[in-house]
PASEBA-1860 file (N, C-alpha, C; in nm, 3 decimals):
! residues 169
1> MDDKAAMS> 0.083/-0.110/-0.006/-0.002/-0.002/0.003/0.080/0.129/0.010 ~ 0.059/0.234/-0.068/0.124/0.354/-0.083/0.118/0.429/0.055 ~ 0.230/0.488/0.101/0.235/0.557/0.218/0.133/0.664/0.230 ~ 0.118/0.727/0.116/0.022/0.857/0.100/-0.121/0.799/0.115 ~ -0.157/0.691/0.072/-0.291/0.632/0.069/-0.319/0.589/0.221 ~ -0.208/0.559/0.304/-0.241/0.520/0.426/-0.238/0.634/0.533 ~ -0.218/0.754/0.489/-0.208/0.871/0.577/-0.347/0.912/0.603 ~ -0.368/0.938/0.730/-0.511/0.986/0.787/-0.529/1.114/0.743
9> PVKGLLIL> -0.649/1.171/0.731/-0.675/1.317/0.704/-0.627/1.406/0.812 ~ -0.633/1.353/0.931/-0.586/1.452/1.048/-0.428/1.458/1.031 ~ -0.364/1.344/1.005/-0.217/1.374/0.984/-0.172/1.453/0.874 ~ -0.260/1.423/0.761/-0.242/1.519/0.639/-0.254/1.673/0.671 ~ -0.363/1.702/0.762/-0.393/1.844/0.796/-0.270/1.894/0.890 ~ -0.228/1.804/0.977/-0.104/1.852/1.053/0.012/1.877/0.983 ~ 0.037/1.795/0.890/0.154/1.825/0.802/0.135/1.954/0.718 ~ 0.011/1.974/0.663/-0.026/2.102/0.595/0.007/2.221/0.681
17> LAVIVVLA> -0.049/2.210/0.812/-0.028/2.315/0.897/0.123/2.345/0.922 ~ 0.212/2.252/0.936/0.353/2.262/0.968/0.426/2.327/0.840 ~ 0.369/2.295/0.716/0.427/2.339/0.595/0.382/2.503/0.594 ~ 0.268/2.529/0.623/0.218/2.666/0.632/0.309/2.757/0.723 ~ 0.338/2.698/0.850/0.413/2.765/0.942/0.558/2.781/0.885 ~ 0.628/2.689/0.826/0.748/2.697/0.779/0.753/2.795/0.665 ~ 0.658/2.794/0.568/0.662/2.893/0.459/0.640/3.027/0.510 ~ 0.545/3.044/0.610/0.515/3.175/0.667/0.649/3.240/0.732
25> GYIAAVAA> 0.712/3.148/0.790/0.847/3.190/0.848/0.945/3.250/0.757 ~ 0.956/3.173/0.637/1.036/3.224/0.545/0.987/3.352/0.482 ~ 0.857/3.368/0.448/0.809/3.489/0.397/0.830/3.609/0.484 ~ 0.808/3.583/0.618/0.847/3.682/0.726/0.989/3.730/0.730 ~ 1.064/3.612/0.714/1.218/3.648/0.712/1.257/3.726/0.592 ~ 1.223/3.700/0.467/1.257/3.772/0.348/1.195/3.907/0.353 ~ 1.074/3.925/0.411/1.017/4.063/0.423/1.095/4.139/0.512 ~ 1.146/4.089/0.617/1.216/4.162/0.729/1.349/4.208/0.675
33> LHLSEAWA> 1.399/4.122/0.562/1.528/4.152/0.507/1.511/4.240/0.393 ~ 1.394/4.271/0.352/1.355/4.354/0.236/1.412/4.293/0.110 ~ 1.402/4.161/0.090/1.443/4.089/-0.019/1.329/4.078/-0.133 ~ 1.364/4.145/-0.253/1.268/4.156/-0.364/1.249/4.038/-0.441 ~ 1.350/3.939/-0.437/1.356/3.829/-0.517/1.323/3.692/-0.450 ~ 1.248/3.694/-0.341/1.220/3.570/-0.262/1.197/3.451/-0.331 ~ 1.135/3.468/-0.455/1.108/3.344/-0.518/1.223/3.256/-0.543 ~ 1.337/3.316/-0.558/1.463/3.235/-0.587/1.489/3.137/-0.458
41> GFLFLLYW> 1.453/3.181/-0.341/1.473/3.088/-0.219/1.361/2.976/-0.234 ~ 1.242/3.000/-0.270/1.141/2.897/-0.310/1.174/2.815/-0.411 ~ 1.242/2.859/-0.528/1.279/2.774/-0.623/1.388/2.686/-0.592 ~ 1.480/2.729/-0.496/1.592/2.652/-0.443/1.521/2.543/-0.359 ~ 1.423/2.567/-0.273/1.343/2.469/-0.195/1.276/2.363/-0.289 ~ 1.219/2.407/-0.376/1.139/2.327/-0.477/1.238/2.228/-0.530 ~ 1.366/2.273/-0.599/1.468/2.171/-0.637/1.512/2.069/-0.534 ~ 1.570/2.141/-0.428/1.627/2.057/-0.327/1.532/1.949/-0.260
49> SMVEQARV> 1.401/1.989/-0.244/1.315/1.902/-0.176/1.258/1.805/-0.265 ~ 1.236/1.838/-0.392/1.172/1.740/-0.492/1.271/1.655/-0.557 ~ 1.377/1.708/-0.603/1.485/1.631/-0.679/1.579/1.561/-0.576 ~ 1.636/1.640/-0.483/1.724/1.589/-0.385/1.665/1.535/-0.256 ~ 1.547/1.523/-0.250/1.467/1.473/-0.129/1.509/1.556/-0.001 ~ 1.538/1.684/-0.006/1.582/1.765/0.100/1.693/1.691/0.180 ~ 1.778/1.607/0.118/1.889/1.533/0.201/2.003/1.650/0.210 ~ 2.037/1.654/0.333/2.159/1.746/0.373/2.274/1.708/0.297
57> DRLAKSII> 2.304/1.579/0.271/2.422/1.546/0.199/2.420/1.589/0.049 ~ 2.308/1.635/-0.001/2.298/1.672/-0.134/2.270/1.841/-0.130 ~ 2.296/1.896/-0.022/2.277/2.033/-0.019/2.390/2.125/-0.092 ~ 2.512/2.079/-0.072/2.622/2.131/-0.145/2.602/2.150/-0.298 ~ 2.565/2.028/-0.353/2.532/2.018/-0.485/2.425/2.107/-0.541 ~ 2.314/2.119/-0.453/2.204/2.208/-0.487/2.248/2.345/-0.477 ~ 2.316/2.382/-0.375/2.364/2.528/-0.359/2.452/2.563/-0.478 ~ 2.554/2.494/-0.503/2.645/2.538/-0.613/2.575/2.548/-0.739
65> GAFVGAGT> 2.494/2.440/-0.766/2.424/2.439/-0.894/2.329/2.560/-0.916 ~ 2.265/2.605/-0.807/2.158/2.711/-0.811/2.246/2.833/-0.836 ~ 2.357/2.866/-0.773/2.442/2.985/-0.790/2.502/2.979/-0.934 ~ 2.550/2.869/-0.989/2.610/2.857/-1.115/2.492/2.898/-1.210 ~ 2.379/2.835/-1.207/2.271/2.868/-1.301/2.232/3.018/-1.293 ~ 2.204/3.072/-1.175/2.162/3.214/-1.165/2.280/3.295/-1.220 ~ 2.395/3.260/-1.180/2.515/3.350/-1.238/2.521/3.350/-1.390 ~ 2.499/3.230/-1.436/2.500/3.224/-1.590/2.371/3.312/-1.648
73> AAMMALLP> 2.263/3.296/-1.589/2.157/3.373/-1.638/2.174/3.530/-1.631 ~ 2.239/3.572/-1.522/2.279/3.706/-1.496/2.370/3.754/-1.621 ~ 2.463/3.661/-1.665/2.546/3.700/-1.772/2.470/3.749/-1.887 ~ 2.344/3.683/-1.922/2.262/3.731/-2.027/2.226/3.880/-2.017 ~ 2.198/3.917/-1.900/2.168/4.069/-1.890/2.279/4.150/-1.871 ~ 2.387/4.111/-1.820/2.504/4.185/-1.794/2.607/4.206/-1.889 ~ 2.620/4.110/-1.978/2.728/4.100/-2.070/2.707/4.192/-2.192 ~ 2.582/4.203/-2.258/2.560/4.267/-2.376/2.586/4.426/-2.349
81> PLMGAGPG> 2.542/4.488/-2.231/2.579/4.627/-2.222/2.721/4.652/-2.182 ~ 2.794/4.536/-2.138/2.936/4.576/-2.106/3.026/4.552/-2.240 ~ 2.994/4.456/-2.324/3.065/4.420/-2.434/3.017/4.454/-2.573 ~ 2.882/4.487/-2.568/2.812/4.515/-2.695/2.720/4.392/-2.709 ~ 2.602/4.422/-2.773/2.503/4.304/-2.806/2.551/4.183/-2.859 ~ 2.628/4.199/-2.969/2.668/4.080/-3.033/2.761/3.997/-2.953 ~ 2.885/4.068/-2.915/2.977/3.982/-2.839/2.937/3.938/-2.702 ~ 2.858/4.016/-2.644/2.801/3.985/-2.506/2.706/3.843/-2.513
89> MALFLAVV> 2.626/3.871/-2.608/2.537/3.750/-2.624/2.604/3.608/-2.674 ~ 2.705/3.647/-2.752/2.786/3.529/-2.809/2.856/3.467/-2.704 ~ 2.918/3.546/-2.602/2.999/3.480/-2.486/2.887/3.414/-2.380 ~ 2.773/3.474/-2.369/2.675/3.400/-2.287/2.632/3.273/-2.343 ~ 2.609/3.271/-2.489/2.559/3.152/-2.543/2.669/3.035/-2.553 ~ 2.797/3.081/-2.553/2.913/2.985/-2.552/2.922/2.945/-2.402 ~ 2.903/3.013/-2.307/2.887/2.957/-2.172/2.773/2.860/-2.142 ~ 2.678/2.894/-2.198/2.558/2.795/-2.193/2.572/2.667/-2.265
97> LLLVYAII> 2.638/2.673/-2.381/2.667/2.560/-2.457/2.771/2.478/-2.380 ~ 2.867/2.544/-2.313/2.972/2.463/-2.231/2.900/2.394/-2.128 ~ 2.804/2.455/-2.062/2.742/2.403/-1.951/2.654/2.277/-1.998 ~ 2.588/2.295/-2.098/2.507/2.183/-2.159/2.590/2.068/-2.199 ~ 2.704/2.102/-2.255/2.797/1.983/-2.289/2.864/1.926/-2.171 ~ 2.880/2.012/-2.072/2.936/1.940/-1.936/2.828/1.859/-1.864 ~ 2.698/1.891/-1.876/2.603/1.814/-1.812/2.574/1.681/-1.899 ~ 2.582/1.693/-2.028/2.584/1.569/-2.114/2.703/1.474/-2.080
105> MGWAPIAV> 2.822/1.528/-2.056/2.935/1.452/-2.039/2.957/1.403/-1.898 ~ 2.869/1.466/-1.807/2.874/1.427/-1.668/2.998/1.487/-1.591 ~ 3.037/1.606/-1.652/3.149/1.677/-1.595/3.115/1.761/-1.483 ~ 3.187/1.771/-1.371/3.166/1.875/-1.264/3.029/1.860/-1.226 ~ 2.962/1.748/-1.176/2.832/1.733/-1.135/2.805/1.821/-1.011 ~ 2.892/1.850/-0.942/2.862/1.933/-0.818/2.832/2.065/-0.846 ~ 2.878/2.122/-0.973/2.845/2.262/-1.015/2.752/2.262/-1.139 ~ 2.750/2.174/-1.220/2.673/2.167/-1.331/2.570/2.035/-1.326
113> NMATMIFL> 2.448/2.075/-1.287/2.357/1.971/-1.251/2.227/2.036/-1.290 ~ 2.097/1.960/-1.246/1.977/2.009/-1.279/1.946/2.126/-1.223 ~ 1.996/2.156/-1.088/1.974/2.286/-1.025/2.028/2.392/-1.115 ~ 2.144/2.383/-1.177/2.202/2.483/-1.264/2.114/2.507/-1.382 ~ 2.060/2.408/-1.432/1.974/2.424/-1.546/1.832/2.482/-1.516 ~ 1.783/2.443/-1.393/1.667/2.511/-1.370/1.672/2.667/-1.325 ~ 1.780/2.697/-1.258/1.802/2.843/-1.237/1.830/2.912/-1.363 ~ 1.909/2.855/-1.461/1.945/2.914/-1.582/1.817/2.939/-1.658
121> TVGTVPHV> 1.726/2.836/-1.667/1.611/2.843/-1.748/1.506/2.963/-1.693 ~ 1.499/2.961/-1.555/1.410/3.047/-1.507/1.466/3.192/-1.510 ~ 1.604/3.200/-1.489/1.669/3.327/-1.498/1.663/3.391/-1.628 ~ 1.646/3.301/-1.741/1.650/3.359/-1.868/1.505/3.389/-1.925 ~ 1.413/3.382/-1.853/1.273/3.404/-1.896/1.279/3.556/-1.914 ~ 1.216/3.609/-2.033/1.233/3.738/-2.074/1.168/3.846/-1.961 ~ 1.071/3.808/-1.881/1.038/3.907/-1.779/1.125/3.914/-1.658 ~ 1.194/3.795/-1.629/1.288/3.811/-1.519/1.412/3.877/-1.578
129> QANADFLQ> 1.452/3.859/-1.707/1.564/3.928/-1.756/1.545/4.085/-1.752 ~ 1.419/4.123/-1.801/1.385/4.273/-1.791/1.355/4.330/-1.665 ~ 1.317/4.256/-1.556/1.270/4.323/-1.455/1.341/4.277/-1.313 ~ 1.414/4.162/-1.306/1.484/4.116/-1.187/1.599/4.192/-1.153 ~ 1.628/4.183/-1.013/1.758/4.244/-0.966/1.838/4.119/-0.937 ~ 1.941/4.093/-1.016/2.029/3.960/-1.010/2.089/3.954/-0.860 ~ 2.142/4.068/-0.815/2.198/4.070/-0.678/2.081/4.017/-0.574 ~ 1.968/4.064/-0.596/1.851/4.022/-0.512/1.824/3.872/-0.538
137> IFYGIAAG> 1.831/3.825/-0.653/1.806/3.691/-0.677/1.923/3.594/-0.592 ~ 2.036/3.645/-0.597/2.148/3.583/-0.529/2.105/3.573/-0.371 ~ 2.057/3.697/-0.321/2.028/3.704/-0.181/1.905/3.608/-0.164 ~ 1.812/3.601/-0.257/1.699/3.524/-0.221/1.734/3.363/-0.225 ~ 1.832/3.328/-0.316/1.882/3.197/-0.302/1.948/3.163/-0.172 ~ 2.032/3.257/-0.129/2.105/3.254/0.014/2.001/3.241/0.118 ~ 1.905/3.336/0.112/1.800/3.325/0.219/1.732/3.186/0.222 ~ 1.701/3.134/0.104/1.642/2.997/0.107/1.728/2.891/0.154
145> IVYFGGLA> 1.858/2.904/0.115/1.959/2.801/0.163/1.968/2.814/0.318 ~ 1.985/2.926/0.368/2.007/2.953/0.526/1.877/2.908/0.585 ~ 1.759/2.948/0.546/1.634/2.914/0.617/1.603/2.765/0.603 ~ 1.585/2.713/0.486/1.547/2.586/0.471/1.654/2.478/0.505 ~ 1.758/2.512/0.461/1.884/2.417/0.489/1.904/2.418/0.641 ~ 1.897/2.533/0.699/1.918/2.539/0.858/1.815/2.473/0.921 ~ 1.684/2.468/0.873/1.574/2.390/0.938/1.605/2.247/0.910 ~ 1.652/2.215/0.804/1.686/2.070/0.785/1.799/2.020/0.868
153> LIAGALSK> 1.901/2.112/0.886/2.005/2.067/0.971/1.961/2.056/1.127 ~ 1.884/2.145/1.159/1.830/2.145/1.303/1.745/2.018/1.319 ~ 1.653/1.987/1.221/1.564/1.865/1.240/1.650/1.747/1.234 ~ 1.754/1.732/1.164/1.831/1.621/1.160/1.913/1.609/1.301 ~ 1.964/1.713/1.354/2.031/1.708/1.482/1.917/1.670/1.588 ~ 1.819/1.726/1.588/1.707/1.678/1.676/1.677/1.545/1.670 ~ 1.656/1.484/1.546/1.615/1.350/1.528/1.725/1.246/1.576 ~ 1.865/1.293/1.557/1.961/1.205/1.593/1.977/1.204/1.749
161> KKTATPAE> 1.939/1.325/1.818/1.940/1.325/1.963/1.826/1.267/2.011 ~ 1.705/1.255/1.959/1.598/1.176/1.992/1.626/1.028/1.974 ~ 1.667/0.982/1.874/1.686/0.839/1.854/1.822/0.783/1.917 ~ 1.897/0.866/1.974/2.020/0.828/2.041/1.978/0.761/2.182 ~ 2.050/0.643/2.199/2.034/0.569/2.323/2.087/0.647/2.442 ~ 2.036/0.625/2.562/2.098/0.691/2.676/2.254/0.682/2.691 ~ 2.310/0.579/2.647/2.452/0.558/2.660/2.528/0.655/2.556 ~ 2.452/0.672/2.445/2.517/0.752/2.332/2.497/0.895/2.360
169> A> 2.386/0.939/2.434/2.366/1.088/2.449/2.466/1.150/2.540
END
């Protein structure tokens, strides 16, 4: 039987309440920090929780991939004004092709992975390119890492402490 099918409605509602509290805490934190691109932290959470199962041992891969993808997307906005439209876009596209080739070849998986591609894809959406503040996107990713990663580390430590035998504690 599927675990989700076996879950009681009450347990499901309690989990939903916990999710609401955690997300409300993140929203309050980014509002207090005046972060305008809080979505980037949510995107980080989406990737890390759904693809990497929110495993702490996969956090570094998720963090580095998110920043590489967002940084590459920022190149699309930043290079053409610095180098001219043609050369700037050519350099950006060359970097993207290099990243795609690296993912095909399995090179540098800690830095070039699905998190990289997700942040690159979202970061190159025309509306994001035209309106986003890429420094704020990096802050949003960092806020998501600190908040959600921190909660996972705390939960893991509490879980280990709870399951430790009296002799181990």
